C-alpha positions as CSV (number, residue, x, y, z in Angstrom):
1,X,102.0,112.6,103.2
2,X,102.8,115.9,101.6
3,X,104.6,118.6,103.5
4,X,102.4,121.5,104.5
5,X,103.3,125.0,103.4
6,X,103.3,128.0,105.8
7,X,99.5,128.3,105.5
8,X,99.0,124.6,106.4
9,X,98.0,123.6,102.8
10,X,100.1,120.7,101.4
11,X,102.3,121.9,98.5
12,X,101.8,120.3,95.0
13,X,105.6,120.9,94.5
14,X,106.5,118.1,96.8
15,X,107.1,115.4,94.2
16,X,109.0,113.2,96.6
17,X,105.8,112.3,98.5
18,X,103.3,112.7,95.6
19,X,101.0,109.6,95.2
20,X,101.9,107.5,92.2
21,X,98.3,107.5,90.9
22,X,98.0,111.3,90.6
23,X,97.9,113.0,87.2
24,X,98.6,116.7,87.3
25,X,96.7,118.1,84.4
26,X,98.1,121.1,82.6
27,X,96.5,123.6,80.3
28,X,99.4,124.2,77.9
29,X,101.8,121.3,78.1
30,X,99.6,118.6,76.6
31,X,96.2,118.2,75.0
32,X,93.0,117.0,76.8
33,X,93.1,113.8,74.7
34,X,96.7,113.2,76.0
35,X,95.4,113.3,79.6
36,X,92.3,111.1,78.7
37,X,94.6,108.4,77.3
38,X,97.1,108.8,80.2
39,X,94.2,108.3,82.7
40,X,93.1,105.1,80.9
41,X,96.7,103.8,81.0
42,X,97.0,104.6,84.8
43,X,93.6,102.8,85.4
44,X,94.9,99.7,83.8
45,X,97.4,99.4,86.7
46,X,95.5,101.2,89.4
47,X,91.9,101.0,90.7
48,X,91.6,104.7,91.3
49,X,93.4,107.8,89.9
50,X,93.4,111.4,91.1
51,X,93.2,114.1,88.5
52,X,94.6,117.4,89.8
53,X,94.3,120.8,88.2
54,X,95.7,124.1,89.5
55,X,94.7,127.6,88.3
56,X,94.0,127.6,84.6
57,X,94.3,123.8,84.5
58,X,91.0,123.3,86.5
59,X,88.9,123.4,83.4
60,X,91.0,120.8,81.5
61,X,91.0,118.5,84.6
62,X,87.2,118.6,84.7
63,X,87.0,118.1,81.0
64,X,89.1,114.9,81.2
65,X,87.0,113.5,84.0
66,X,83.8,114.3,82.2
67,X,84.9,112.7,78.9
68,X,85.9,109.5,80.7
69,X,82.6,109.5,82.7
70,X,80.5,110.2,79.6
71,X,82.2,107.4,77.7
72,X,81.6,105.1,80.8
73,X,85.2,104.3,81.5
74,X,85.1,105.8,85.0
75,X,82.9,106.7,87.9
76,X,83.7,109.9,89.8
77,X,84.3,109.0,93.4
78,X,85.2,112.3,95.0
79,X,85.8,116.0,94.1
80,X,87.6,118.5,96.2
81,X,88.2,122.1,95.6
82,X,90.5,124.5,97.4
83,X,92.6,127.6,97.1
84,X,96.3,127.2,97.2
85,X,98.6,130.1,97.8
86,X,101.5,130.4,95.4
87,X,104.3,133.0,95.8
88,X,104.0,135.8,93.3
89,X,106.3,138.5,92.1
90,X,105.3,140.6,95.0
91,X,105.6,139.9,98.7
92,X,102.2,138.3,99.1
93,X,101.0,135.0,97.9
94,X,98.5,134.8,95.0
95,X,95.7,132.3,95.7
96,X,95.0,129.8,92.8
97,X,92.0,127.5,92.5
98,X,92.7,123.9,92.8
99,X,90.6,120.9,91.9
100,X,91.2,117.2,92.8
101,X,88.9,114.6,91.1
102,X,89.2,111.0,92.1
103,X,88.0,108.6,89.4
104,X,87.7,104.8,89.6
105,X,87.2,102.1,86.9
106,X,83.6,101.6,85.9
107,X,82.2,98.1,85.6
108,X,82.6,98.4,81.8
109,X,86.2,99.6,81.9
110,X,88.0,96.4,80.9
111,X,85.4,95.6,78.2
112,X,85.8,99.1,76.7
113,X,89.7,98.9,76.8
114,X,89.6,95.5,75.1
115,X,87.3,96.8,72.4
116,X,89.6,99.8,71.8
117,X,92.6,97.4,71.5
118,X,90.8,95.2,69.0
119,X,89.9,98.3,66.9
120,X,93.6,99.4,66.9
121,X,94.8,95.9,65.9
122,X,92.3,95.7,63.0
123,X,93.4,99.1,61.8
124,X,97.1,98.0,61.7
125,X,96.2,94.9,59.7
126,X,94.5,96.9,56.9
């Protein structure tokens, strides 16, 4: 379990106790397609993955989940929103929006992954 901060909300900075099936989506570090592919890789080993976005990364996290849902790779199990206080340059904390989206493999997941891999293999043979 994550350690609570002073306000009782668990901190996302506690990487020691972070679940291994959580993907922290960022807005600037990588593209949305990177996180879509990363989620598919995680789901090959796990039944369920948590997509997490903080602040400006909320929109990309939702976009990743929606792309995977629309392509029928996943079903969305649960969505949770909250405000997390982060220390700012001043004395008081600045609240940031946070979203957590739990996705699970759809019934078609393995079939879609197999089709993807076949397409990649046929491209490399050409």
